[in-house]
C-alpha positions as CSV (number, residue, x, y, z in Angstrom):
1,X,30.1,43.8,15.6
2,X,31.8,40.9,17.2
3,X,29.8,40.8,20.5
4,X,26.7,39.0,19.5
5,X,24.6,37.3,22.0
6,X,21.8,34.7,21.4
7,X,18.7,36.3,22.4
8,X,16.1,33.8,21.7
9,X,15.3,30.4,23.3
10,X,14.6,28.9,20.0
11,X,18.4,28.8,19.0
12,X,20.2,25.5,19.1
13,X,23.7,24.5,18.7
14,X,23.5,22.4,15.7
15,X,21.5,24.0,13.2
16,X,21.7,21.0,10.7
17,X,18.4,19.3,10.9
18,X,18.2,15.7,9.2
19,X,18.9,16.1,5.5
20,X,16.5,13.3,4.6
21,X,13.7,15.2,6.1
22,X,14.4,18.3,4.4
23,X,14.9,16.4,1.0
24,X,11.5,14.7,1.2
25,X,9.7,18.0,2.1
26,X,11.2,19.8,-0.5
27,X,10.2,17.0,-3.0
28,X,6.8,17.4,-2.1
29,X,6.8,20.9,-3.3
30,X,7.1,19.9,-7.2
31,X,3.8,18.1,-7.6
32,X,1.8,20.2,-5.2
33,X,3.0,23.7,-6.1
34,X,5.4,23.8,-9.2
35,X,6.8,27.3,-8.4
36,X,9.5,27.2,-11.1
37,X,9.7,25.7,-14.4
38,X,12.3,22.9,-14.8
39,X,13.6,23.5,-18.4
40,X,15.8,26.4,-17.8
41,X,18.9,27.4,-16.0
42,X,19.6,25.5,-12.7
43,X,20.7,26.5,-9.1
44,X,21.7,23.5,-6.9
45,X,21.6,23.7,-3.1
46,X,22.7,21.3,-0.8
47,X,20.8,21.9,2.4
48,X,17.5,23.2,3.0
49,X,16.0,24.5,6.2
50,X,12.7,25.8,7.8
51,X,9.6,28.0,7.2
52,X,6.4,30.0,8.0
53,X,3.1,28.4,8.5
54,X,1.1,31.7,7.9
55,X,1.8,31.1,4.2
56,X,1.7,27.3,4.2
57,X,-1.4,24.9,4.0
58,X,-0.4,22.0,6.2
59,X,-2.4,19.8,3.9
60,X,-1.3,20.9,0.8
61,X,2.0,22.7,1.2
62,X,0.9,25.4,-1.0
63,X,2.9,28.6,-1.2
64,X,0.4,31.4,-0.9
65,X,0.7,35.2,-1.6
66,X,4.4,35.1,-2.8
67,X,5.6,38.6,-1.9
68,X,8.0,39.2,-4.6
69,X,5.4,39.2,-7.5
70,X,6.0,42.8,-8.9
71,X,9.4,43.5,-7.6
72,X,11.9,44.1,-10.4
73,X,14.0,46.7,-8.5
74,X,17.5,45.7,-7.3
75,X,18.1,46.2,-3.7
76,X,21.0,48.3,-2.4
77,X,23.9,46.1,-1.5
78,X,26.6,47.0,1.0
79,X,29.7,45.1,2.0
80,X,30.5,45.6,5.8
81,X,34.2,45.3,6.7
82,X,34.6,42.3,4.0
83,X,37.3,39.8,5.2
84,X,38.8,39.2,1.6
85,X,39.6,42.6,0.2
86,X,40.0,45.8,2.1
87,X,39.9,48.7,-0.4
88,X,41.1,51.1,1.9
89,X,44.5,49.5,2.2
90,X,45.1,49.1,-1.7
91,X,46.9,51.4,-4.1
92,X,47.0,52.2,-7.7
93,X,45.7,50.0,-10.3
94,X,45.0,47.2,-7.7
95,X,42.7,49.4,-5.9
96,X,41.0,50.7,-9.1
97,X,40.4,47.3,-10.3
98,X,39.1,45.9,-7.1
99,X,36.7,48.9,-7.0
100,X,35.4,47.8,-10.5
101,X,34.9,44.3,-9.4
102,X,32.8,45.1,-6.3
103,X,30.5,47.2,-8.7
104,X,30.4,44.7,-11.3
105,X,29.4,41.9,-8.3
106,X,26.5,44.3,-7.6
107,X,27.9,46.0,-4.4
108,X,27.1,50.0,-4.3
109,X,28.0,50.5,-0.6
110,X,31.4,49.8,0.9
111,X,31.8,50.3,5.0
112,X,35.0,50.3,6.5
113,X,36.6,51.3,10.2
114,X,38.3,54.5,10.9
115,X,39.9,54.9,14.4
116,X,41.1,58.4,14.6
117,X,40.8,61.3,12.3
118,X,44.0,62.8,13.4
119,X,46.0,59.6,12.4
120,X,48.1,60.5,9.4
121,X,48.1,57.0,7.7
122,X,44.3,56.7,8.3
123,X,43.8,60.1,6.8
124,X,46.0,59.2,3.9
125,X,44.3,55.7,3.0
126,X,41.0,57.4,3.2
127,X,41.7,60.1,1.1
128,X,43.4,57.5,-1.4
129,X,40.1,55.5,-1.5
130,X,37.9,58.3,-1.9
131,X,39.9,59.5,-4.8
132,X,39.7,56.3,-6.4
133,X,36.0,56.0,-6.0
134,X,35.0,59.3,-7.0
135,X,32.3,59.2,-9.9
136,X,32.1,55.6,-10.1
137,X,28.8,55.1,-8.4
138,X,30.3,53.5,-5.3
139,X,29.3,54.9,-1.9
140,X,31.7,55.1,0.9
141,X,30.4,54.8,4.5
142,X,32.8,55.1,7.5
143,X,32.4,53.1,10.6
144,X,33.2,54.6,13.9
145,X,33.6,52.1,16.9
146,X,32.0,52.6,20.1
147,X,34.0,52.2,23.4
148,X,32.8,48.6,23.6
149,X,34.7,47.8,20.5
150,X,37.4,50.8,20.1
151,X,40.9,50.7,21.5
152,X,43.4,52.8,23.2
153,X,43.7,55.0,20.0
154,X,40.0,55.5,19.1
155,X,38.9,59.0,19.0
156,X,35.6,60.2,20.6
157,X,36.0,63.9,19.8
158,X,32.6,64.0,18.1
159,X,32.9,67.5,17.0
160,X,36.5,66.9,15.4
161,X,34.6,63.8,13.6
162,X,31.9,66.1,12.4
163,X,34.3,68.8,11.2
164,X,36.3,66.0,9.1
165,X,33.3,64.5,7.8
166,X,32.1,67.9,6.6
167,X,35.2,68.4,4.8
168,X,35.4,65.1,3.3
169,X,31.7,65.8,1.8
170,X,32.8,69.2,0.3
171,X,35.7,67.4,-1.5
172,X,34.1,64.1,-2.4
173,X,30.4,64.8,-2.8
174,X,29.9,61.7,-5.1
175,X,31.6,59.2,-3.2
176,X,31.5,60.0,0.5
177,X,28.0,59.3,1.9
178,X,28.6,59.7,5.6
179,X,29.3,57.5,8.7
180,X,27.8,55.0,11.1
181,X,28.4,54.3,14.6
182,X,28.6,50.5,15.3
183,X,26.7,48.9,18.3
184,X,25.1,52.0,18.7
185,X,22.5,50.8,21.4
186,X,24.3,47.4,22.4
187,X,26.4,46.7,25.6
188,X,29.8,46.5,26.5
189,X,31.4,43.3,28.2
190,X,34.6,45.0,28.8
191,X,35.8,46.1,32.2
192,X,37.7,49.3,30.8
193,X,34.5,51.1,29.8
194,X,32.9,53.5,31.7
195,X,29.2,52.6,30.8
196,X,27.7,49.3,30.1
197,X,25.2,50.6,27.6
198,X,26.8,52.4,24.9
199,X,23.8,54.6,24.4
200,X,24.7,56.0,27.8
201,X,28.1,56.9,26.5
202,X,26.7,58.6,23.6
203,X,24.6,60.9,25.9
204,X,27.5,61.4,28.4
205,X,29.8,62.4,25.5
206,X,27.4,65.0,24.0
207,X,27.3,63.4,20.5
208,X,23.9,65.5,20.1
209,X,25.9,68.7,19.9
210,X,28.2,67.5,17.6
211,X,25.3,66.3,15.1
212,X,23.9,69.6,15.2
213,X,26.7,70.7,13.2
214,X,27.0,68.1,10.5
215,X,26.1,69.2,6.9
216,X,22.7,67.9,5.8
217,X,24.4,65.8,3.1
218,X,26.7,64.0,5.5
219,X,24.4,61.0,6.5
220,X,24.5,59.7,10.0
221,X,23.3,55.8,10.0
222,X,23.7,54.1,13.4
223,X,23.8,50.6,13.8
224,X,20.7,49.6,16.0
225,X,19.8,46.2,17.4
226,X,16.4,45.0,17.8
227,X,17.4,43.6,21.2
228,X,19.4,46.6,22.2
229,X,19.0,48.9,25.2
230,X,17.8,52.5,25.1
231,X,15.7,52.1,21.9
232,X,13.5,55.1,22.8
233,X,16.6,57.3,23.7
234,X,17.8,56.3,20.2
235,X,14.5,57.6,18.7
236,X,13.7,60.7,20.7
237,X,17.5,62.1,21.2
238,X,18.9,61.0,17.9
239,X,15.9,60.5,15.6
240,X,15.9,64.0,13.9
241,X,19.7,63.7,13.1
242,X,19.5,60.0,11.7
243,X,19.5,59.8,7.8
244,X,19.3,56.2,7.6
245,X,18.8,53.4,10.1
246,X,20.8,50.3,10.0
247,X,18.9,47.5,11.7
248,X,20.7,44.1,13.0
249,X,19.5,41.2,15.1
250,X,21.8,39.6,17.9
251,X,19.4,36.7,17.5
252,X,20.2,36.1,13.8
253,X,20.0,32.2,14.0
254,X,16.3,32.6,14.3
255,X,14.0,34.5,11.7
256,X,10.6,33.7,12.9
257,X,10.2,37.3,14.0
258,X,12.5,39.2,11.6
259,X,9.8,40.6,9.5
260,X,7.6,41.9,12.5
261,X,10.8,43.5,14.2
262,X,12.0,45.3,10.9
263,X,8.5,46.6,10.4
264,X,8.2,47.8,14.0
265,X,11.8,49.6,13.9
266,X,10.8,51.2,10.6
267,X,7.5,52.5,12.3
268,X,9.7,54.0,15.0
269,X,12.0,55.9,12.5
270,X,9.3,56.6,10.0
271,X,10.6,58.1,6.8
272,X,13.9,57.0,7.2
273,X,15.7,54.8,4.7
274,X,16.7,51.4,6.1
275,X,19.3,48.7,5.9
276,X,19.7,45.5,7.6
277,X,22.7,43.4,8.1
278,X,23.0,40.0,7.3
279,X,25.4,37.4,8.5
280,X,26.7,34.9,5.9
281,X,29.0,33.6,8.6
282,X,29.3,33.1,12.3
283,X,30.2,35.9,14.8
284,X,32.7,35.6,17.7
285,X,30.0,35.1,20.7
286,X,28.3,32.3,18.6
287,X,31.8,30.7,17.9
288,X,32.8,30.5,21.5
289,X,29.4,28.8,22.4
290,X,29.9,26.1,20.0
291,X,27.4,26.8,17.5
292,X,27.9,25.8,13.8
293,X,28.1,28.5,11.2
294,X,24.7,29.7,9.6
295,X,23.2,27.2,7.1
296,X,22.6,28.3,3.6
297,X,18.9,27.9,4.1
298,X,19.1,30.3,7.2
299,X,21.1,32.8,5.1
300,X,18.7,32.6,2.2
301,X,15.6,32.9,4.5
302,X,17.0,35.9,6.1
303,X,17.7,37.5,2.5
304,X,14.4,36.6,1.2
305,X,12.8,38.5,4.4
306,X,15.0,41.5,4.2
307,X,14.7,41.9,0.7
308,X,11.1,42.6,0.8
309,X,11.1,44.6,4.1
310,X,14.1,47.0,4.0
311,X,15.5,49.5,1.4
312,X,19.1,47.8,1.2
313,X,21.0,44.8,2.5
314,X,24.5,44.8,4.1
315,X,26.6,41.7,4.1
316,X,28.8,41.3,7.1
317,X,32.4,40.2,6.5
318,X,32.2,37.1,4.5
319,X,31.0,38.3,0.8
320,X,32.3,35.4,-1.3
321,X,30.3,32.5,-0.5
322,X,28.1,31.1,-3.2
323,X,24.9,32.1,-1.4
324,X,25.8,35.8,-1.3
325,X,27.0,35.7,-5.1
326,X,24.0,34.1,-6.1
327,X,22.1,37.0,-4.4
328,X,24.0,39.6,-5.9
329,X,23.5,38.2,-9.5
330,X,19.8,37.2,-9.2
331,X,18.2,39.5,-6.7
332,X,15.8,41.0,-9.1
333,X,14.9,37.9,-10.9
334,X,11.4,36.7,-9.8
335,X,12.1,33.0,-10.1
336,X,15.2,33.3,-7.7
337,X,13.1,35.4,-5.3
338,X,10.6,32.6,-5.2
339,X,13.1,30.0,-4.7
340,X,14.6,31.9,-1.5
341,X,10.9,32.5,-0.2
342,X,10.5,28.6,-0.2
343,X,13.8,28.3,2.1
344,X,12.2,31.0,4.3
345,X,9.1,29.2,4.6
346,X,11.2,25.8,5.6
347,X,13.2,27.8,8.1
348,X,10.4,29.2,10.0
349,X,8.7,26.1,9.9
350,X,11.6,24.3,11.4
351,X,11.8,27.0,14.1
352,X,8.3,26.6,15.1
353,X,8.7,22.9,15.1
354,X,6.1,22.1,12.5
355,X,8.2,20.8,9.7
356,X,8.3,17.2,10.8
357,X,4.4,17.0,11.1
358,X,4.2,18.8,7.7
359,X,6.8,16.2,6.1
360,X,4.8,13.2,7.5
361,X,1.5,14.5,6.2
362,X,3.1,15.0,2.7
363,X,4.6,11.1,2.9
364,X,1.1,9.9,3.5
365,X,-0.8,12.1,1.0
366,X,1.8,12.1,-1.7
367,X,2.9,9.0,-3.5
368,X,5.1,10.2,-6.2
369,X,8.0,12.8,-5.8
370,X,10.4,14.2,-8.4
371,X,13.7,15.7,-7.6
372,X,13.5,19.5,-7.0
373,X,15.8,21.5,-8.7
374,X,15.6,25.3,-8.1
375,X,15.4,26.5,-11.6
376,X,15.7,30.2,-12.3
377,X,15.3,30.8,-16.2
378,X,17.4,33.5,-17.9
379,X,19.7,33.8,-14.8
380,X,22.2,35.8,-17.1
381,X,19.7,38.4,-17.6
382,X,18.7,38.7,-14.0
């Protein structure tokens, strides 16, 4: 997942608008639309960012049609190659305790990379992990890397992989869910790959023939980019074999079109469960271009949109930050969902260059402000 390219013109190198502007805008929300009571548990956030104007009245800053009104179900949350704890590399009691910790924190899916199903060390570590996870409720998804990310030892013997996965499922029906192919419809920037488009490699290597041999309960969940190439090929050639669609955006610094894109791709893969990959931290391509890491507000806005749009959230790499931990603990709490929805609206307003005029309007029309504290009552029970 390290080849991420900026895809939209709205992206800027420094995603830190003036904090005073945000502070004043946030302050104006309280007298105009007191979303949350102020006499219960408190969550404080240091930075705020943008929003969506379809749901904002420019003259009153009223939050309308908050979309989480009847949502009490906790979303499925997965960890995708986490940077702090690699369950597959652990042993014994340490591994068992780490699995229990993942479950207690709210994760139910764990994604890790396998390079070669004939490598004895990889086979041993995978078997050890599945043995430890059996009957715990945790679901394991194995990541296969495309040629754009694989190495000299990476195996693309698809029929061999499918045979291996079928065997794993027979022996670990409760813990092994299936597999994903990363960057399924993305591109290769390497000089040593035969194809520029990963999807062309999938066609050339007869992935379809192998998929025909997989068990029905071995789930195939490719990672598909909104901005990827060959989306119709993905739908037409592989749609009947896809069990869950994992969606992702290369333009994750901008969320203005995220909900629309999610709905369009869910329509393309009708009836398929969906996941969306959220980036709590920066990816390699943005780092080399000098971007700052995603702001707290941007991550909260992304979580807000994805929570109401897809069946599950996948958190990439950095899973220990406070924004992620807040989401895991409170994602079924209505007041928390309302709070991150405010962040969504502010984020989109900023992206659409309407946050400053909105702020000026509020300063003119509102003479009294009180400090906003995002309050979430009974957080322990959420």
